[in-house]
C-alpha positions in Angstrom: 55.1 -75.5 36.7 55.3 -75.7 40.5 57.1 -79.3 39.6 59.6 -77.4 37.2 60.5 -74.7 39.9 61.1 -77.2 42.6 63.2 -79.2 40.3 65.4 -76.0 39.4 65.8 -75.4 43.2 66.8 -78.9 43.9 69.6 -78.5 41.1 70.8 -75.2 42.4 70.8 -76.3 45.7 68.8 -73.4 46.9 67.0 -74.7 50.0 70.2 -75.0 52.1 71.1 -71.7 51.4 67.3 -70.2 52.1 67.6 -71.9 55.5 70.9 -70.3 56.3 69.0 -67.5 55.5 66.0 -67.8 57.9 68.4 -69.2 60.5 70.7 -66.3 60.2 67.5 -63.5 60.5 66.1 -65.4 63.3 69.3 -65.7 65.5 70.1 -62.0 64.8 67.0 -59.7 63.9 63.7 -61.5 65.7 65.1 -60.3 69.5 62.2 -58.1 70.4 59.2 -58.8 68.5 57.8 -61.7 66.3 55.6 -59.8 64.0 56.5 -56.1 62.7 53.2 -54.8 63.2 54.2 -51.3 62.6 56.2 -51.8 59.5 53.3 -54.0 57.8 50.8 -51.4 58.5 53.1 -48.4 57.2 53.9 -50.6 54.2 49.9 -50.9 53.4 49.6 -47.3 54.2 52.4 -46.6 51.6 51.1 -48.7 48.7 47.4 -47.0 49.4 48.5 -43.5 49.3 50.6 -43.9 46.5 48.1 -45.6 44.5 45.5 -42.7 45.4 48.3 -40.4 43.9 48.8 -42.2 41.0 45.4 -42.9 40.2 44.4 -39.0 40.4 47.7 -38.7 38.3 48.4 -35.8 40.5 51.6 -35.5 42.8 49.7 -33.0 45.1 46.3 -34.4 45.5 46.7 -35.3 48.8 48.5 -32.6 49.8 46.0 -30.1 48.7 43.2 -31.8 50.8 45.5 -30.2 54.0 47.4 -27.3 53.0 45.7 -23.8 53.1 47.6 -21.5 51.6 48.6 -18.4 53.7 48.0 -15.1 52.1 50.8 -12.2 52.4 49.0 -9.2 52.7 50.5 -7.6 55.7 47.8 -5.0 55.8 44.7 -7.0 55.5 43.2 -8.4 58.7 42.0 -11.1 57.5 45.1 -12.1 55.6 46.9 -12.1 59.0 44.5 -14.4 60.7 45.0 -16.8 57.7 48.9 -16.5 58.3 48.6 -17.2 62.1 46.0 -19.8 62.2 47.0 -23.1 63.8 46.7 -26.1 61.3 47.5 -29.3 63.3 46.3 -31.1 60.2 49.8 -30.2 58.8 51.5 -32.7 61.0 50.2 -35.3 58.0 52.5 -33.4 55.3 55.7 -34.6 57.5 54.6 -37.7 57.7 53.9 -37.7 53.6 57.3 -36.3 53.1 59.0 -39.4 55.5 57.0 -42.4 53.8 57.0 -40.7 50.0 53.8 -40.8 48.3 54.6 -40.1 44.9 56.6 -42.8 43.8 54.3 -45.0 41.7 53.8 -41.6 39.4 57.7 -41.4 38.9 58.3 -45.2 38.1 55.6 -48.0 39.6 57.3 -51.0 38.9 60.9 -49.8 40.6 59.2 -48.3 43.5 57.1 -51.4 44.3 60.5 -53.2 44.7 61.9 -50.0 46.6 59.1 -50.1 48.8 59.4 -53.7 49.4 63.0 -53.6 50.1 62.5 -50.7 52.5 59.6 -52.1 54.8 61.9 -55.7 54.6 64.7 -54.0 56.2 62.3 -51.7 58.5 60.6 -55.0 59.5 63.9 -56.7 60.3 64.8 -53.6 62.6 61.2 -53.6 64.4 61.8 -57.0 65.5 64.9 -56.5 66.6 64.3 -53.4 68.7 60.6 -53.1 69.5 57.5 -51.1 68.4 58.4 -48.3 70.8 62.1 -48.0 69.5 61.2 -48.1 66.0 58.8 -45.2 66.4 62.0 -43.1 68.1 64.1 -44.2 65.1 61.3 -42.8 62.6 60.9 -39.7 64.6 64.7 -38.8 64.5 64.8 -40.0 60.6 62.1 -37.7 59.7 63.9 -34.5 62.0 67.1 -35.5 60.3 65.4 -35.4 56.8 64.1 -31.9 57.2 67.1 -30.4 58.7 70.2 -32.0 56.8 69.6 -30.1 53.5 69.3 -26.9 55.3 72.4 -27.9 57.1 74.0 -29.0 54.1 73.4 -25.7 52.2 75.1 -23.8 55.2 78.1 -25.9 55.0 78.5 -26.4 51.5 77.0 -23.2 49.8 77.1 -20.9 52.5 73.5 -20.5 52.8 71.7 -19.7 56.2 68.9 -17.8 55.1 66.8 -20.5 57.1 69.0 -20.0 60.2 68.8 -16.3 60.7 67.7 -16.4 64.0 70.8 -18.6 64.7 73.1 -16.0 63.4 71.3 -13.1 65.2 70.2 -15.0 68.5 72.0 -14.1 71.7 72.8 -17.3 72.8 70.8 -17.6 75.9 70.0 -20.3 77.9 70.5 -24.1 76.6 67.0 -24.8 77.7 66.4 -27.7 75.5 69.0 -29.6 77.3 68.0 -28.8 80.5 64.2 -30.3 80.0 65.5 -33.1 77.7 67.5 -34.0 80.3 65.1 -33.4 83.1 62.5 -35.9 81.2 65.0 -38.4 80.7 66.1 -38.6 84.1 62.7 -38.7 85.4 62.0 -41.5 83.4 64.9 -43.5 84.5 63.9 -43.0 88.2 60.3 -44.2 87.8 61.3 -47.0 85.6 63.9 -48.1 88.4 61.0 -47.9 91.2 59.3 -51.0 92.7 56.9 -49.4 94.9 53.9 -48.9 92.8 52.7 -45.6 94.8 56.4 -44.3 94.3 56.2 -44.9 90.6 53.0 -43.5 90.2 53.8 -40.4 92.1 56.7 -39.9 89.6 54.8 -40.5 86.7 52.1 -37.5 88.1 55.4 -35.5 88.6 56.5 -36.0 84.8 52.9 -35.1 83.7 52.8 -32.3 85.7 56.2 -31.0 84.5 55.1 -30.8 81.2 52.3 -28.5 81.9 54.5 -26.4 84.1 56.8 -25.9 81.2 53.8 -25.0 78.7 52.7 -22.5 81.4 56.1 -21.0 82.1 56.3 -20.6 78.0 52.6 -19.2 78.0 53.8 -16.4 80.4 57.5 -15.8 78.9 58.3 -17.0 75.8 54.9 -16.4 74.2 53.2 -13.7 76.4 53.1 -11.2 73.8 51.6 -13.2 71.3 48.0 -11.6 70.4 46.7 -14.8 68.9 45.1 -17.4 71.5 45.2 -20.1 69.4 48.8 -19.8 68.1 50.0 -19.2 71.5 48.6 -22.4 73.0 49.8 -24.2 70.0 53.3 -22.9 70.5 53.1 -23.2 74.4 52.5 -26.9 74.3 55.0 -27.7 71.4 58.4 -25.6 72.9 60.3 -26.5 75.9 57.2 -28.9 77.0 57.5 -31.0 73.9 61.3 -31.0 74.5 60.6 -32.4 77.9 58.3 -35.2 76.4 61.1 -36.0 73.8 63.5 -36.5 76.9 61.1 -39.0 78.2 60.9 -40.8 75.1 64.2 -41.1 74.4 64.7 -42.3 78.0 62.1 -44.9 77.2 64.0 -46.2 74.1 68.0 -45.8 75.1 67.8 -46.3 79.1 68.7 -49.4 80.9 
């Protein structure tokens, strides 16, 4: 069988074509990393999670392991606790949404090829831009996917139910641009310092600034939030998270 395949390949002159393709990939894509470690790990995770959903024949099996359905009786004290409880494991729901975990249930053979193409392309990107840049790209792509359908509805069918706060907002401060910019600038400063002590000082300032952001939010933005777990969660995931996003952007984009 191998001899027959080899004979056909020679007759169709495939080997020079393959060599040209490999040369093109090596010259234009493999710039930063030789091995697409993150893409390989993600591909394995995708296959495993899709296989679990397929085996259980339940498109919500893994999600139900995470989701705690909130109750909605406003007069019930216990229901209010359920609604306001912090659930950090919900982060996995966004991850599941990004990578897709129900493809095998829909059409297994087609989705095997679909995932192979997806992670082949992602591998090329990873080898070109590096690990950190790829994680940044996936993060932005996830935020894009979560936001864009709502943006599309607002433009196409005038559905702004998701954005009532935007319509009623006092349009105050532009603080997200400020804190993102601060994080970006501080990263550039530390990245261009050659004195190790000065560099460590700026890194300390970056860490210090994150906690300052959280404390400011604690005593301004969320001072009236009664539930301590909710308040603590939100204070670390508002302006502080935006500040770290600026640092992350600088790590990926700055020269």
